[in-house]
C-alpha positions in Angstrom: 86.1 -27.0 197.9 86.6 -28.9 195.1 87.0 -27.9 191.6 83.8 -28.0 189.8 83.5 -31.2 187.2 83.3 -30.0 183.3 80.1 -31.2 181.8 82.1 -32.4 178.2 83.2 -35.5 179.8 79.6 -36.9 180.8 77.2 -36.1 178.4 74.9 -38.9 178.9 70.9 -38.5 179.2 71.9 -34.9 178.0 69.7 -33.7 175.0 70.9 -33.6 171.2 70.6 -30.0 171.3 72.1 -29.0 174.8 74.7 -31.4 174.0 75.7 -29.8 171.0 75.6 -26.4 173.2 78.0 -27.9 175.1 80.2 -28.9 172.2 80.2 -25.6 170.6 81.0 -23.7 173.8 83.6 -26.2 174.6 85.2 -25.1 171.1 85.2 -21.8 171.7 86.1 -21.0 175.3 87.1 -24.0 176.5 86.2 -26.2 179.6 82.2 -26.0 180.4 81.1 -26.2 183.6 77.7 -26.8 185.1 77.4 -23.2 186.4 77.7 -22.2 183.1 74.1 -23.0 182.6 72.6 -22.3 186.1 69.7 -19.0 186.3 70.9 -17.4 189.5 68.5 -16.7 191.9 67.5 -13.8 193.3 70.1 -14.0 196.8 72.7 -15.4 194.7 72.3 -12.5 191.7 72.5 -9.9 194.7 75.2 -11.5 196.4 77.3 -11.6 192.8 76.5 -7.5 192.2 77.5 -6.9 195.9 80.9 -8.5 195.2 81.5 -6.6 191.7 80.4 -3.2 193.4 82.8 -4.4 196.2 85.6 -5.1 193.4 84.8 -2.0 191.4 85.6 0.3 195.0 88.8 -1.4 195.3 89.6 -1.1 191.8 88.4 2.9 192.2 90.8 2.8 195.1 93.5 1.5 193.3 93.0 4.2 190.7 92.9 6.8 192.6 96.3 5.9 193.9 97.9 5.7 190.5 96.6 8.7 189.8 97.2 10.9 192.9 101.0 9.0 192.3 101.3 10.5 189.0 99.9 14.0 189.3 100.4 15.0 192.9 97.4 17.8 192.2 94.7 15.3 191.5 92.7 14.3 194.4 92.0 10.9 192.9 88.4 9.1 192.3 85.0 9.3 193.9 82.1 7.3 192.9 78.5 8.0 193.9 75.0 7.0 192.4 75.7 9.5 189.6 79.2 7.6 188.4 82.8 8.2 188.8 84.3 11.5 189.2 88.1 13.0 189.2 88.8 15.6 192.4 91.1 17.9 191.5 92.6 19.4 195.0 95.3 22.0 195.7 98.5 20.1 197.0 98.3 21.4 201.0 94.8 20.2 201.1 95.7 16.5 200.0 96.4 15.2 203.1 92.7 15.5 204.2 92.1 12.6 201.9 91.5 8.9 202.7 94.3 6.9 203.2 94.6 4.0 199.9 96.7 0.9 199.4 99.9 1.3 197.7 100.5 -1.2 195.2 103.1 -1.7 192.0 102.1 -0.8 188.9 102.0 -4.4 187.6 99.9 -5.5 190.8 97.4 -2.6 190.0 97.2 -4.1 186.3 96.6 -7.5 187.9 93.8 -6.4 190.0 92.3 -4.6 186.6 92.6 -7.6 184.7 91.1 -9.8 187.1 88.2 -7.6 188.0 87.1 -7.4 183.9 87.5 -11.0 183.3 85.3 -12.1 186.4 82.5 -9.5 184.5 83.2 -11.2 181.2 83.0 -14.4 182.7 79.7 -13.4 184.2 78.2 -12.6 180.8 79.4 -15.1 178.8 77.3 -17.3 181.7 74.5 -15.2 181.3 74.3 -15.7 177.9 74.8 -19.4 177.7 72.2 -19.8 180.3 69.7 -18.1 177.7 70.9 -20.2 174.9 70.1 -23.4 177.0 67.0 -22.1 177.7 65.9 -21.7 174.4 67.2 -24.9 173.7 65.3 -26.8 176.6 62.7 -27.7 174.8 64.0 -28.6 171.4 63.5 -32.5 170.4 66.6 -32.1 167.9 69.4 -30.0 166.0 71.1 -29.9 162.8 74.4 -32.5 162.9 77.0 -29.9 161.1 78.7 -28.4 163.7 78.8 -24.9 163.7 81.9 -23.3 162.4 85.2 -23.1 165.0 85.5 -19.6 163.6 82.0 -18.2 164.0 82.2 -19.9 167.5 85.3 -17.7 168.4 84.0 -14.1 167.2 80.8 -15.0 169.0 82.1 -15.3 172.5 84.9 -12.7 171.7 81.8 -10.2 171.4 79.6 -12.2 173.7 81.9 -11.4 176.5 81.4 -7.6 176.8 78.0 -7.7 176.9 76.8 -6.3 180.0 73.1 -5.4 178.9 70.7 -8.0 179.9 68.2 -7.5 177.4 71.2 -8.0 174.8 72.2 -10.7 176.9 69.0 -12.5 176.0 69.3 -11.9 172.0 72.7 -13.2 172.4 71.5 -16.1 173.9 69.2 -16.6 171.3 71.8 -15.9 168.3 73.9 -19.1 169.7 70.9 -21.1 170.0 70.1 -19.9 166.5 73.0 -21.1 165.6 73.1 -23.9 167.1 69.9 -25.4 166.1 70.8 -24.6 162.4 74.5 -23.7 161.4 74.8 -20.2 159.5 71.8 -18.6 160.7 73.5 -16.1 161.5 76.3 -14.2 159.5 79.4 -12.6 160.4 77.9 -9.3 159.1 74.7 -9.4 161.4 77.3 -10.2 164.7 79.2 -7.0 163.8 76.0 -4.8 163.2 74.7 -6.8 167.0 77.7 -6.0 168.9 77.6 -2.3 167.6 74.0 -1.5 168.2 73.2 1.3 170.5 70.8 1.7 172.8 68.6 4.1 170.8 69.1 1.9 167.8 67.5 -1.2 169.3 65.0 0.7 171.3 63.9 2.3 167.7 63.8 -1.0 165.7 62.0 -2.6 169.0 59.3 0.2 168.3 58.4 0.1 165.1 59.1 -4.1 164.5 55.2 -4.7 165.3 54.6 -3.4 161.7 57.1 -5.4 160.0 55.5 -7.5 157.5 57.1 -10.6 156.0 56.6 -11.8 152.4 58.4 -15.3 151.4 62.0 -14.7 152.5 61.5 -10.4 151.8 60.7 -8.3 155.7 59.2 -4.9 155.1 56.9 -1.9 156.2 54.2 -1.5 153.9 54.8 2.6 154.0 51.3 4.2 155.0 51.1 8.4 155.4 49.9 8.5 159.1 50.4 7.2 162.5 52.2 4.1 161.8 54.4 5.3 159.4 58.1 5.4 160.9 59.3 9.0 161.2 62.2 10.5 159.3 64.2 10.4 162.5 63.5 6.3 163.0 64.4 5.5 159.3 67.4 7.6 159.8 68.6 5.6 162.8 67.7 2.4 161.0 69.4 3.0 158.0 72.6 4.3 159.9 72.1 1.3 162.6 72.4 -1.4 158.8 68.9 -2.5 159.5 66.8 -1.0 156.9 67.6 -0.3 153.4 68.2 3.0 152.5 66.5 3.1 149.1 63.3 5.0 149.4 61.6 4.2 146.0 60.9 0.5 146.3 57.6 -0.9 146.1 55.2 -3.9 146.3 53.6 -4.4 143.0 50.2 -5.9 142.9 48.9 -7.0 139.5 46.9 -9.6 136.9 46.4 -8.1 133.5 46.0 -11.4 132.1 43.1 -13.5 131.9 44.3 -16.0 134.2 43.0 -17.2 137.6 43.1 -14.7 140.5 46.3 -14.6 142.2 47.3 -13.9 145.9 50.0 -12.9 147.7 50.5 -14.9 151.3 51.6 -12.6 154.1 52.6 -12.6 157.6 53.4 -10.3 160.7 54.1 -11.7 164.1 51.6 -14.9 164.5 48.8 -13.4 162.1 48.5 -14.7 158.3 46.6 -13.1 155.4 46.2 -13.6 151.7 45.5 -11.2 149.0 43.7 -12.0 146.3 43.9 -10.0 143.0 41.4 -10.9 140.7 42.0 -10.9 136.6 42.2 -7.5 134.8 42.2 -5.4 138.9 43.7 -2.3 138.5 47.3 -2.0 139.6 48.6 -1.6 143.0 52.6 -0.4 143.5 52.4 0.0 147.5 55.5 1.8 148.7 57.6 -0.2 151.0 61.2 -0.5 153.2 63.1 -3.1 153.3 64.7 -4.7 155.8 68.7 -5.6 155.4 69.8 -9.2 155.8 71.0 -8.1 159.5 67.3 -6.2 160.3 65.7 -9.6 159.4 67.8 -11.7 161.8 67.6 -9.1 164.2 63.7 -9.2 163.5 63.5 -12.6 164.2 65.5 -12.5 167.4 62.9 -9.9 168.6 59.9 -11.5 167.6 57.4 -9.4 168.3 53.8 -9.6 167.7 51.9 -7.9 165.1 50.2 -4.6 165.8 46.6 -5.4 164.8 45.4 -2.1 164.5 48.0 -1.5 161.8 46.8 -4.7 159.9 43.3 -3.7 160.0 44.7 -0.6 158.0 47.0 -2.8 155.6 43.6 -4.6 155.1 41.3 -1.6 154.5 43.7 -0.2 152.1 44.1 -3.4 150.0 40.1 -4.0 150.3 39.3 -0.9 148.9 41.9 -1.4 145.7 39.2 -4.1 144.7 41.3 -6.9 146.5 40.1 -9.8 148.5 41.8 -10.5 152.0 41.6 -13.4 154.0 43.1 -13.0 157.3 43.4 -14.6 160.5 45.9 -16.0 163.1 48.5 -18.7 162.7 47.2 -21.9 164.3 50.3 -24.7 162.7 53.0 -24.3 160.4 55.0 -26.9 158.3 58.3 -28.2 159.4 59.9 -26.2 156.7 58.1 -23.0 158.0 55.1 -22.5 155.6 51.5 -22.2 157.3 49.4 -25.1 156.9 46.2 -23.7 158.9 44.7 -20.5 159.7 41.7 -19.4 160.7 39.7 -18.0 157.9 36.3 -17.0 159.8 38.2 -14.4 161.4 38.2 -11.2 158.7 37.4 -7.8 158.2 
């Protein structure tokens, strides 16, 4: 089979977003091929899994041979559904071990490196395929190029992301940075790279209760079933996704004789405005604030709102003497502001 043609030399007819994605990838990891963006079908994916499993079995055999040679009392490695284990056998029983291939230390290292690099290449291709899918329906992106240093760091991290859910997040990060360079900081990349499974799952579990007010993202803390638990808060503080300060408040007041003021809030695809008439009693609502990294992770996860939680929020503010208009967002300005919402849906 001939070598597959790189895409960088033939970008005619490709949309500007995808063209910029290709150029960004080329600047980070070198040549880009058509397969880089191909979604693998089920048969192909199954074949890849079988191939990787076979490669892993070969690698285990080589490791076993190395351990056996280095430590005569060791029985080598075995693998089953529970993982990999090392058997220790008396020297007189070692003859019943299977015959394993003999390879030099240099050869074993080369085999290990080839195996690891094939997995890393697959990880990168899965992530870039997600990014391409995200950009497929985009008509335009900002013309500024993605910072080469950012690109280099991104792919250095991305090559070791094997979890499918996390690959989806990293693909969204790449697409977002191509659309608007500077969207994801180095700190955010570092935090997401180091997210443990329990940290990611904890954030996703409570993300449907996050409320946005302009550039601020937070939880409105109402004691009860919707309040993040102490354990959840500690996990998210440790992960760098929420602020460690627990004394922050959202203050609603209008002590002057001026017109009624309002606070616009969003949660998922829902929008509501809290109106405070002049002379209303002040409300100091405790909040848990997301960090900058937490905001960016929230936008990647993009959960819809928890309707029962929003009902509670609306009820609390109405009971404090406020008027609340609530509805589902149906259109936005290009800059993100809400242009229209359905004011007929109220509680």
